[in-house]
mmCIF file of the N, C-alpha and C atoms, coordinates in Angstrom:
data_MODEL
# 
_entry.id   MODEL 
# 
loop_
_atom_site.group_PDB 
_atom_site.id 
_atom_site.type_symbol 
_atom_site.label_atom_id 
_atom_site.label_alt_id 
_atom_site.label_comp_id 
_atom_site.label_asym_id 
_atom_site.label_entity_id 
_atom_site.label_seq_id 
_atom_site.pdbx_PDB_ins_code 
_atom_site.Cartn_x 
_atom_site.Cartn_y 
_atom_site.Cartn_z 
_atom_site.occupancy 
_atom_site.B_iso_or_equiv 
_atom_site.pdbx_formal_charge 
_atom_site.auth_seq_id 
_atom_site.auth_comp_id 
_atom_site.auth_asym_id 
_atom_site.auth_atom_id 
_atom_site.pdbx_PDB_model_num 
ATOM 1   N N  . MET A 1 1  ? 97.314  87.698  58.752  1.00 0.00 ? 1  MET A N  1 
ATOM 2   C CA . MET A 1 1  ? 96.675  87.842  60.066  1.00 0.00 ? 1  MET A CA 1 
ATOM 3   C C  . MET A 1 1  ? 97.356  88.996  60.756  1.00 0.00 ? 1  MET A C  1 
ATOM 4   N N  . GLY A 1 2  ? 96.599  89.883  61.396  1.00 0.00 ? 2  GLY A N  1 
ATOM 5   C CA . GLY A 1 2  ? 97.151  91.017  62.105  1.00 0.00 ? 2  GLY A CA 1 
ATOM 6   C C  . GLY A 1 2  ? 97.637  90.581  63.554  1.00 0.00 ? 2  GLY A C  1 
ATOM 7   N N  . LYS A 1 3  ? 98.256  91.466  64.163  1.00 0.00 ? 3  LYS A N  1 
ATOM 8   C CA . LYS A 1 3  ? 98.802  91.261  65.525  1.00 0.00 ? 3  LYS A CA 1 
ATOM 9   C C  . LYS A 1 3  ? 97.737  90.863  66.485  1.00 0.00 ? 3  LYS A C  1 
ATOM 10  N N  . ILE A 1 4  ? 96.642  91.576  66.520  1.00 0.00 ? 4  ILE A N  1 
ATOM 11  C CA . ILE A 1 4  ? 95.568  91.335  67.492  1.00 0.00 ? 4  ILE A CA 1 
ATOM 12  C C  . ILE A 1 4  ? 95.009  89.977  67.262  1.00 0.00 ? 4  ILE A C  1 
ATOM 13  N N  . GLU A 1 5  ? 94.709  89.621  65.976  1.00 0.00 ? 5  GLU A N  1 
ATOM 14  C CA . GLU A 1 5  ? 94.131  88.296  65.714  1.00 0.00 ? 5  GLU A CA 1 
ATOM 15  C C  . GLU A 1 5  ? 95.128  87.178  66.060  1.00 0.00 ? 5  GLU A C  1 
ATOM 16  N N  . ASN A 1 6  ? 96.410  87.399  65.866  1.00 0.00 ? 6  ASN A N  1 
ATOM 17  C CA . ASN A 1 6  ? 97.417  86.445  66.242  1.00 0.00 ? 6  ASN A CA 1 
ATOM 18  C C  . ASN A 1 6  ? 97.418  86.245  67.740  1.00 0.00 ? 6  ASN A C  1 
ATOM 19  N N  . LEU A 1 7  ? 97.348  87.306  68.495  1.00 0.00 ? 7  LEU A N  1 
ATOM 20  C CA . LEU A 1 7  ? 97.365  87.278  69.968  1.00 0.00 ? 7  LEU A CA 1 
ATOM 21  C C  . LEU A 1 7  ? 96.097  86.477  70.433  1.00 0.00 ? 7  LEU A C  1 
ATOM 22  N N  . GLU A 1 8  ? 94.955  86.863  69.790  1.00 0.00 ? 8  GLU A N  1 
ATOM 23  C CA . GLU A 1 8  ? 93.658  86.174  70.246  1.00 0.00 ? 8  GLU A CA 1 
ATOM 24  C C  . GLU A 1 8  ? 93.770  84.664  69.981  1.00 0.00 ? 8  GLU A C  1 
ATOM 25  N N  . GLU A 1 9  ? 94.356  84.302  68.868  1.00 0.00 ? 9  GLU A N  1 
ATOM 26  C CA . GLU A 1 9  ? 94.533  82.869  68.601  1.00 0.00 ? 9  GLU A CA 1 
ATOM 27  C C  . GLU A 1 9  ? 95.440  82.194  69.612  1.00 0.00 ? 9  GLU A C  1 
ATOM 28  N N  . GLN A 1 10 ? 96.509  82.895  69.905  1.00 0.00 ? 10 GLN A N  1 
ATOM 29  C CA . GLN A 1 10 ? 97.467  82.342  70.913  1.00 0.00 ? 10 GLN A CA 1 
ATOM 30  C C  . GLN A 1 10 ? 96.804  82.193  72.301  1.00 0.00 ? 10 GLN A C  1 
ATOM 31  N N  . ILE A 1 11 ? 96.061  83.189  72.667  1.00 0.00 ? 11 ILE A N  1 
ATOM 32  C CA . ILE A 1 11 ? 95.432  83.220  74.000  1.00 0.00 ? 11 ILE A CA 1 
ATOM 33  C C  . ILE A 1 11 ? 94.427  82.012  74.084  1.00 0.00 ? 11 ILE A C  1 
ATOM 34  N N  . ARG A 1 12 ? 93.623  81.876  72.932  1.00 0.00 ? 12 ARG A N  1 
ATOM 35  C CA . ARG A 1 12 ? 92.673  80.743  72.968  1.00 0.00 ? 12 ARG A CA 1 
ATOM 36  C C  . ARG A 1 12 ? 93.332  79.374  73.114  1.00 0.00 ? 12 ARG A C  1 
ATOM 37  N N  . ALA A 1 13 ? 94.602  79.318  72.692  1.00 0.00 ? 13 ALA A N  1 
ATOM 38  C CA . ALA A 1 13 ? 95.314  78.004  72.744  1.00 0.00 ? 13 ALA A CA 1 
ATOM 39  C C  . ALA A 1 13 ? 95.933  77.757  74.072  1.00 0.00 ? 13 ALA A C  1 
ATOM 40  N N  . LEU A 1 14 ? 95.957  78.671  75.023  1.00 0.00 ? 14 LEU A N  1 
ATOM 41  C CA . LEU A 1 14 ? 96.528  78.473  76.310  1.00 0.00 ? 14 LEU A CA 1 
ATOM 42  C C  . LEU A 1 14 ? 95.827  77.401  77.095  1.00 0.00 ? 14 LEU A C  1 
ATOM 43  N N  . SER A 1 15 ? 96.578  76.716  77.906  1.00 0.00 ? 15 SER A N  1 
ATOM 44  C CA . SER A 1 15 ? 95.963  75.740  78.923  1.00 0.00 ? 15 SER A CA 1 
ATOM 45  C C  . SER A 1 15 ? 95.319  76.636  79.968  1.00 0.00 ? 15 SER A C  1 
ATOM 46  N N  . PRO A 1 16 ? 94.422  76.009  80.811  1.00 0.00 ? 16 PRO A N  1 
ATOM 47  C CA . PRO A 1 16 ? 93.790  76.765  81.865  1.00 0.00 ? 16 PRO A CA 1 
ATOM 48  C C  . PRO A 1 16 ? 94.873  77.413  82.803  1.00 0.00 ? 16 PRO A C  1 
ATOM 49  N N  . GLU A 1 17 ? 95.882  76.675  83.079  1.00 0.00 ? 17 GLU A N  1 
ATOM 50  C CA . GLU A 1 17 ? 96.936  77.214  84.016  1.00 0.00 ? 17 GLU A CA 1 
ATOM 51  C C  . GLU A 1 17 ? 97.679  78.382  83.346  1.00 0.00 ? 17 GLU A C  1 
ATOM 52  N N  . GLU A 1 18 ? 98.018  78.200  82.047  1.00 0.00 ? 18 GLU A N  1 
ATOM 53  C CA . GLU A 1 18 ? 98.648  79.276  81.361  1.00 0.00 ? 18 GLU A CA 1 
ATOM 54  C C  . GLU A 1 18 ? 97.808  80.535  81.230  1.00 0.00 ? 18 GLU A C  1 
ATOM 55  N N  . PHE A 1 19 ? 96.508  80.254  80.989  1.00 0.00 ? 19 PHE A N  1 
ATOM 56  C CA . PHE A 1 19 ? 95.544  81.410  80.929  1.00 0.00 ? 19 PHE A CA 1 
ATOM 57  C C  . PHE A 1 19 ? 95.484  82.177  82.230  1.00 0.00 ? 19 PHE A C  1 
ATOM 58  N N  . ALA A 1 20 ? 95.460  81.450  83.300  1.00 0.00 ? 20 ALA A N  1 
ATOM 59  C CA . ALA A 1 20 ? 95.375  82.053  84.645  1.00 0.00 ? 20 ALA A CA 1 
ATOM 60  C C  . ALA A 1 20 ? 96.659  82.883  84.844  1.00 0.00 ? 20 ALA A C  1 
ATOM 61  N N  . ARG A 1 21 ? 97.752  82.430  84.458  1.00 0.00 ? 21 ARG A N  1 
ATOM 62  C CA . ARG A 1 21 ? 99.047  83.199  84.625  1.00 0.00 ? 21 ARG A CA 1 
ATOM 63  C C  . ARG A 1 21 ? 99.046  84.433  83.731  1.00 0.00 ? 21 ARG A C  1 
ATOM 64  N N  . PHE A 1 22 ? 98.471  84.253  82.503  1.00 0.00 ? 22 PHE A N  1 
ATOM 65  C CA . PHE A 1 22 ? 98.358  85.404  81.561  1.00 0.00 ? 22 PHE A CA 1 
ATOM 66  C C  . PHE A 1 22 ? 97.469  86.442  82.166  1.00 0.00 ? 22 PHE A C  1 
ATOM 67  N N  . ARG A 1 23 ? 96.300  86.031  82.670  1.00 0.00 ? 23 ARG A N  1 
ATOM 68  C CA . ARG A 1 23 ? 95.351  86.947  83.249  1.00 0.00 ? 23 ARG A CA 1 
ATOM 69  C C  . ARG A 1 23 ? 96.011  87.786  84.414  1.00 0.00 ? 23 ARG A C  1 
ATOM 70  N N  . GLU A 1 24 ? 96.682  87.033  85.227  1.00 0.00 ? 24 GLU A N  1 
ATOM 71  C CA . GLU A 1 24 ? 97.388  87.714  86.395  1.00 0.00 ? 24 GLU A CA 1 
ATOM 72  C C  . GLU A 1 24 ? 98.366  88.748  85.825  1.00 0.00 ? 24 GLU A C  1 
ATOM 73  N N  . TRP A 1 25 ? 99.204  88.330  84.903  1.00 0.00 ? 25 TRP A N  1 
ATOM 74  C CA . TRP A 1 25 ? 100.212 89.212  84.250  1.00 0.00 ? 25 TRP A CA 1 
ATOM 75  C C  . TRP A 1 25 ? 99.517  90.445  83.657  1.00 0.00 ? 25 TRP A C  1 
ATOM 76  N N  . PHE A 1 26 ? 98.479  90.167  82.881  1.00 0.00 ? 26 PHE A N  1 
ATOM 77  C CA . PHE A 1 26 ? 97.812  91.256  82.147  1.00 0.00 ? 26 PHE A CA 1 
ATOM 78  C C  . PHE A 1 26 ? 97.107  92.191  83.098  1.00 0.00 ? 26 PHE A C  1 
ATOM 79  N N  . ALA A 1 27 ? 96.526  91.746  84.185  1.00 0.00 ? 27 ALA A N  1 
ATOM 80  C CA . ALA A 1 27 ? 95.909  92.621  85.164  1.00 0.00 ? 27 ALA A CA 1 
ATOM 81  C C  . ALA A 1 27 ? 96.910  93.603  85.781  1.00 0.00 ? 27 ALA A C  1 
ATOM 82  N N  . GLN A 1 28 ? 98.111  93.015  86.103  1.00 0.00 ? 28 GLN A N  1 
ATOM 83  C CA . GLN A 1 28 ? 99.210  93.864  86.623  1.00 0.00 ? 28 GLN A CA 1 
ATOM 84  C C  . GLN A 1 28 ? 99.692  94.877  85.605  1.00 0.00 ? 28 GLN A C  1 
ATOM 85  N N  . PHE A 1 29 ? 99.848  94.373  84.424  1.00 0.00 ? 29 PHE A N  1 
ATOM 86  C CA . PHE A 1 29 ? 100.314 95.235  83.282  1.00 0.00 ? 29 PHE A CA 1 
ATOM 87  C C  . PHE A 1 29 ? 99.335  96.354  83.049  1.00 0.00 ? 29 PHE A C  1 
ATOM 88  N N  . ASP A 1 30 ? 98.034  96.089  83.019  1.00 0.00 ? 30 ASP A N  1 
ATOM 89  C CA . ASP A 1 30 ? 97.050  97.058  82.733  1.00 0.00 ? 30 ASP A CA 1 
ATOM 90  C C  . ASP A 1 30 ? 96.970  98.067  83.907  1.00 0.00 ? 30 ASP A C  1 
ATOM 91  N N  . ALA A 1 31 ? 97.063  97.575  85.165  1.00 0.00 ? 31 ALA A N  1 
ATOM 92  C CA . ALA A 1 31 ? 97.020  98.467  86.261  1.00 0.00 ? 31 ALA A CA 1 
ATOM 93  C C  . ALA A 1 31 ? 98.157  99.494  86.277  1.00 0.00 ? 31 ALA A C  1 
ATOM 94  N N  . GLU A 1 32 ? 99.374  99.014  85.893  1.00 0.00 ? 32 GLU A N  1 
ATOM 95  C CA . GLU A 1 32 ? 100.547 99.889  85.835  1.00 0.00 ? 32 GLU A CA 1 
ATOM 96  C C  . GLU A 1 32 ? 100.366 100.920 84.728  1.00 0.00 ? 32 GLU A C  1 
ATOM 97  N N  . ALA A 1 33 ? 99.809  100.484 83.644  1.00 0.00 ? 33 ALA A N  1 
ATOM 98  C CA . ALA A 1 33 ? 99.540  101.450 82.525  1.00 0.00 ? 33 ALA A CA 1 
ATOM 99  C C  . ALA A 1 33 ? 98.573  102.530 82.961  1.00 0.00 ? 33 ALA A C  1 
ATOM 100 N N  . TRP A 1 34 ? 97.534  102.100 83.665  1.00 0.00 ? 34 TRP A N  1 
ATOM 101 C CA . TRP A 1 34 ? 96.453  103.046 84.139  1.00 0.00 ? 34 TRP A CA 1 
ATOM 102 C C  . TRP A 1 34 ? 97.131  103.973 85.125  1.00 0.00 ? 34 TRP A C  1 
ATOM 103 N N  . ASP A 1 35 ? 97.949  103.465 86.033  1.00 0.00 ? 35 ASP A N  1 
ATOM 104 C CA . ASP A 1 35 ? 98.618  104.346 87.028  1.00 0.00 ? 35 ASP A CA 1 
ATOM 105 C C  . ASP A 1 35 ? 99.457  105.370 86.330  1.00 0.00 ? 35 ASP A C  1 
ATOM 106 N N  . ARG A 1 36 ? 100.282 104.948 85.286  1.00 0.00 ? 36 ARG A N  1 
ATOM 107 C CA . ARG A 1 36 ? 101.085 105.887 84.559  1.00 0.00 ? 36 ARG A CA 1 
ATOM 108 C C  . ARG A 1 36 ? 100.247 106.981 83.968  1.00 0.00 ? 36 ARG A C  1 
ATOM 109 N N  . GLN A 1 37 ? 99.115  106.631 83.362  1.00 0.00 ? 37 GLN A N  1 
ATOM 110 C CA . GLN A 1 37 ? 98.229  107.574 82.659  1.00 0.00 ? 37 GLN A CA 1 
ATOM 111 C C  . GLN A 1 37 ? 97.650  108.551 83.687  1.00 0.00 ? 37 GLN A C  1 
ATOM 112 N N  . LEU A 1 38 ? 97.189  108.055 84.804  1.00 0.00 ? 38 LEU A N  1 
ATOM 113 C CA . LEU A 1 38 ? 96.604  108.892 85.860  1.00 0.00 ? 38 LEU A CA 1 
ATOM 114 C C  . LEU A 1 38 ? 97.634  109.870 86.348  1.00 0.00 ? 38 LEU A C  1 
ATOM 115 N N  . GLU A 1 39 ? 98.900  109.374 86.587  1.00 0.00 ? 39 GLU A N  1 
ATOM 116 C CA . GLU A 1 39 ? 99.946  110.246 87.043  1.00 0.00 ? 39 GLU A CA 1 
ATOM 117 C C  . GLU A 1 39 ? 100.273 111.354 86.029  1.00 0.00 ? 39 GLU A C  1 
ATOM 118 N N  . ALA A 1 40 ? 100.280 110.993 84.731  1.00 0.00 ? 40 ALA A N  1 
ATOM 119 C CA . ALA A 1 40 ? 100.555 111.987 83.756  1.00 0.00 ? 40 ALA A CA 1 
ATOM 120 C C  . ALA A 1 40 ? 99.431  113.054 83.676  1.00 0.00 ? 40 ALA A C  1 
ATOM 121 N N  . ASP A 1 41 ? 98.171  112.543 83.820  1.00 0.00 ? 41 ASP A N  1 
ATOM 122 C CA . ASP A 1 41 ? 97.013  113.503 83.830  1.00 0.00 ? 41 ASP A CA 1 
ATOM 123 C C  . ASP A 1 41 ? 97.102  114.455 85.029  1.00 0.00 ? 41 ASP A C  1 
ATOM 124 N N  . VAL A 1 42 ? 97.470  113.916 86.185  1.00 0.00 ? 42 VAL A N  1 
ATOM 125 C CA . VAL A 1 42 ? 97.652  114.768 87.356  1.00 0.00 ? 42 VAL A CA 1 
ATOM 126 C C  . VAL A 1 42 ? 98.645  115.840 87.152  1.00 0.00 ? 42 VAL A C  1 
ATOM 127 N N  . LYS A 1 43 ? 99.813  115.393 86.650  1.00 0.00 ? 43 LYS A N  1 
ATOM 128 C CA . LYS A 1 43 ? 100.905 116.342 86.432  1.00 0.00 ? 43 LYS A CA 1 
ATOM 129 C C  . LYS A 1 43 ? 100.531 117.390 85.364  1.00 0.00 ? 43 LYS A C  1 
ATOM 130 N N  . ALA A 1 44 ? 99.694  117.053 84.443  1.00 0.00 ? 44 ALA A N  1 
ATOM 131 C CA . ALA A 1 44 ? 99.240  117.934 83.389  1.00 0.00 ? 44 ALA A CA 1 
ATOM 132 C C  . ALA A 1 44 ? 98.077  118.894 83.830  1.00 0.00 ? 44 ALA A C  1 
ATOM 133 N N  . GLY A 1 45 ? 97.611  118.616 85.098  1.00 0.00 ? 45 GLY A N  1 
ATOM 134 C CA . GLY A 1 45 ? 96.547  119.434 85.619  1.00 0.00 ? 45 GLY A CA 1 
ATOM 135 C C  . GLY A 1 45 ? 95.165  119.114 85.135  1.00 0.00 ? 45 GLY A C  1 
ATOM 136 N N  . LYS A 1 46 ? 95.042  117.947 84.422  1.00 0.00 ? 46 LYS A N  1 
ATOM 137 C CA . LYS A 1 46 ? 93.727  117.543 83.892  1.00 0.00 ? 46 LYS A CA 1 
ATOM 138 C C  . LYS A 1 46 ? 92.688  117.279 84.935  1.00 0.00 ? 46 LYS A C  1 
ATOM 139 N N  . LEU A 1 47 ? 93.104  117.060 86.169  1.00 0.00 ? 47 LEU A N  1 
ATOM 140 C CA . LEU A 1 47 ? 92.103  116.675 87.190  1.00 0.00 ? 47 LEU A CA 1 
ATOM 141 C C  . LEU A 1 47 ? 91.888  117.877 88.240  1.00 0.00 ? 47 LEU A C  1 
ATOM 142 N N  . ASP A 1 48 ? 92.527  118.937 87.955  1.00 0.00 ? 48 ASP A N  1 
ATOM 143 C CA . ASP A 1 48 ? 92.456  120.062 88.895  1.00 0.00 ? 48 ASP A CA 1 
ATOM 144 C C  . ASP A 1 48 ? 91.035  120.565 89.123  1.00 0.00 ? 48 ASP A C  1 
ATOM 145 N N  . LYS A 1 49 ? 90.280  120.712 88.047  1.00 0.00 ? 49 LYS A N  1 
ATOM 146 C CA . LYS A 1 49 ? 88.903  121.251 88.123  1.00 0.00 ? 49 LYS A CA 1 
ATOM 147 C C  . LYS A 1 49 ? 88.023  120.236 88.920  1.00 0.00 ? 49 LYS A C  1 
ATOM 148 N N  . LEU A 1 50 ? 88.231  118.951 88.695  1.00 0.00 ? 50 LEU A N  1 
ATOM 149 C CA . LEU A 1 50 ? 87.457  117.917 89.470  1.00 0.00 ? 50 LEU A CA 1 
ATOM 150 C C  . LEU A 1 50 ? 87.830  117.974 90.976  1.00 0.00 ? 50 LEU A C  1 
ATOM 151 N N  . ALA A 1 51 ? 89.096  118.129 91.249  1.00 0.00 ? 51 ALA A N  1 
ATOM 152 C CA . ALA A 1 51 ? 89.524  118.166 92.658  1.00 0.00 ? 51 ALA A CA 1 
ATOM 153 C C  . ALA A 1 51 ? 88.955  119.456 93.340  1.00 0.00 ? 51 ALA A C  1 
ATOM 154 N N  . GLU A 1 52 ? 88.992  120.559 92.710  1.00 0.00 ? 52 GLU A N  1 
ATOM 155 C CA . GLU A 1 52 ? 88.522  121.801 93.191  1.00 0.00 ? 52 GLU A CA 1 
ATOM 156 C C  . GLU A 1 52 ? 87.042  121.682 93.462  1.00 0.00 ? 52 GLU A C  1 
ATOM 157 N N  . GLY A 1 53 ? 86.327  121.126 92.507  1.00 0.00 ? 53 GLY A N  1 
ATOM 158 C CA . GLY A 1 53 ? 84.864  120.962 92.710  1.00 0.00 ? 53 GLY A CA 1 
ATOM 159 C C  . GLY A 1 53 ? 84.594  120.037 93.888  1.00 0.00 ? 53 GLY A C  1 
ATOM 160 N N  . ALA A 1 54 ? 85.294  118.966 94.042  1.00 0.00 ? 54 ALA A N  1 
ATOM 161 C CA . ALA A 1 54 ? 85.069  118.041 95.156  1.00 0.00 ? 54 ALA A CA 1 
ATOM 162 C C  . ALA A 1 54 ? 85.408  118.782 96.469  1.00 0.00 ? 54 ALA A C  1 
ATOM 163 N N  . LEU A 1 55 ? 86.433  119.551 96.544  1.00 0.00 ? 55 LEU A N  1 
ATOM 164 C CA . LEU A 1 55 ? 86.782  120.240 97.737  1.00 0.00 ? 55 LEU A CA 1 
ATOM 165 C C  . LEU A 1 55 ? 85.705  121.348 98.053  1.00 0.00 ? 55 LEU A C  1 
ATOM 166 N N  . ARG A 1 56 ? 85.185  122.033 97.033  1.00 0.00 ? 56 ARG A N  1 
ATOM 167 C CA . ARG A 1 56 ? 84.103  122.996 97.343  1.00 0.00 ? 56 ARG A CA 1 
ATOM 168 C C  . ARG A 1 56 ? 82.866  122.288 97.830  1.00 0.00 ? 56 ARG A C  1 
ATOM 169 N N  . ALA A 1 57 ? 82.503  121.108 97.198  1.00 0.00 ? 57 ALA A N  1 
ATOM 170 C CA . ALA A 1 57 ? 81.378  120.406 97.644  1.00 0.00 ? 57 ALA A CA 1 
ATOM 171 C C  . ALA A 1 57 ? 81.501  119.943 99.084  1.00 0.00 ? 57 ALA A C  1 
ATOM 172 N N  . HIS A 1 58 ? 82.684  119.455 99.441  1.00 0.00 ? 58 HIS A N  1 
ATOM 173 C CA . HIS A 1 58 ? 82.905  118.980 100.781 1.00 0.00 ? 58 HIS A CA 1 
ATOM 174 C C  . HIS A 1 58 ? 82.844  120.170 101.745 1.00 0.00 ? 58 HIS A C  1 
ATOM 175 N N  . ALA A 1 59 ? 83.410  121.315 101.427 1.00 0.00 ? 59 ALA A N  1 
ATOM 176 C CA . ALA A 1 59 ? 83.371  122.448 102.234 1.00 0.00 ? 59 ALA A CA 1 
ATOM 177 C C  . ALA A 1 59 ? 81.898  122.909 102.500 1.00 0.00 ? 59 ALA A C  1 
ATOM 178 N N  . ALA A 1 60 ? 81.067  122.702 101.455 1.00 0.00 ? 60 ALA A N  1 
ATOM 179 C CA . ALA A 1 60 ? 79.699  123.117 101.535 1.00 0.00 ? 60 ALA A CA 1 
ATOM 180 C C  . ALA A 1 60 ? 78.802  122.000 102.260 1.00 0.00 ? 60 ALA A C  1 
ATOM 181 N N  . GLY A 1 61 ? 79.484  121.046 102.833 1.00 0.00 ? 61 GLY A N  1 
ATOM 182 C CA . GLY A 1 61 ? 78.746  120.003 103.539 1.00 0.00 ? 61 GLY A CA 1 
ATOM 183 C C  . GLY A 1 61 ? 78.025  118.982 102.651 1.00 0.00 ? 61 GLY A C  1 
ATOM 184 N N  . GLN A 1 62 ? 78.391  118.883 101.395 1.00 0.00 ? 62 GLN A N  1 
ATOM 185 C CA . GLN A 1 62 ? 77.777  117.956 100.504 1.00 0.00 ? 62 GLN A CA 1 
ATOM 186 C C  . GLN A 1 62 ? 78.390  116.573 100.371 1.00 0.00 ? 62 GLN A C  1 
ATOM 187 N N  . SER A 1 63 ? 79.280  116.335 101.412 1.00 0.00 ? 63 SER A N  1 
ATOM 188 C CA . SER A 1 63 ? 79.959  115.009 101.456 1.00 0.00 ? 63 SER A CA 1 
ATOM 189 C C  . SER A 1 63 ? 80.323  114.775 102.890 1.00 0.00 ? 63 SER A C  1 
ATOM 190 N N  . THR A 1 64 ? 80.751  113.583 103.164 1.00 0.00 ? 64 THR A N  1 
ATOM 191 C CA . THR A 1 64 ? 81.174  113.190 104.478 1.00 0.00 ? 64 THR A CA 1 
ATOM 192 C C  . THR A 1 64 ? 82.563  112.598 104.392 1.00 0.00 ? 64 THR A C  1 
ATOM 193 N N  . GLU A 1 65 ? 83.314  112.671 105.472 1.00 0.00 ? 65 GLU A N  1 
ATOM 194 C CA . GLU A 1 65 ? 84.575  112.073 105.486 1.00 0.00 ? 65 GLU A CA 1 
ATOM 195 C C  . GLU A 1 65 ? 84.529  110.607 105.661 1.00 0.00 ? 65 GLU A C  1 
ATOM 196 N N  . LEU A 1 66 ? 85.415  109.914 105.113 1.00 0.00 ? 66 LEU A N  1 
ATOM 197 C CA . LEU A 1 66 ? 85.439  108.449 105.259 1.00 0.00 ? 66 LEU A CA 1 
ATOM 198 C C  . LEU A 1 66 ? 86.017  107.992 106.560 1.00 0.00 ? 66 LEU A C  1 
# 
């Protein structure tokens, strides 16, 4: 059995309370991983073109301030 299948089996065996705790932990873990990836993409300039396009669109009156 592979790691993923082993994890799936273990997760299915959790009590409802344990599953709720796991879901809470995993949501936080996943959010932190996403934040790290986004930060790395920003530092690498991967979002620069998108930001520039959004700023141009806003300057052209194609958006509104929140």
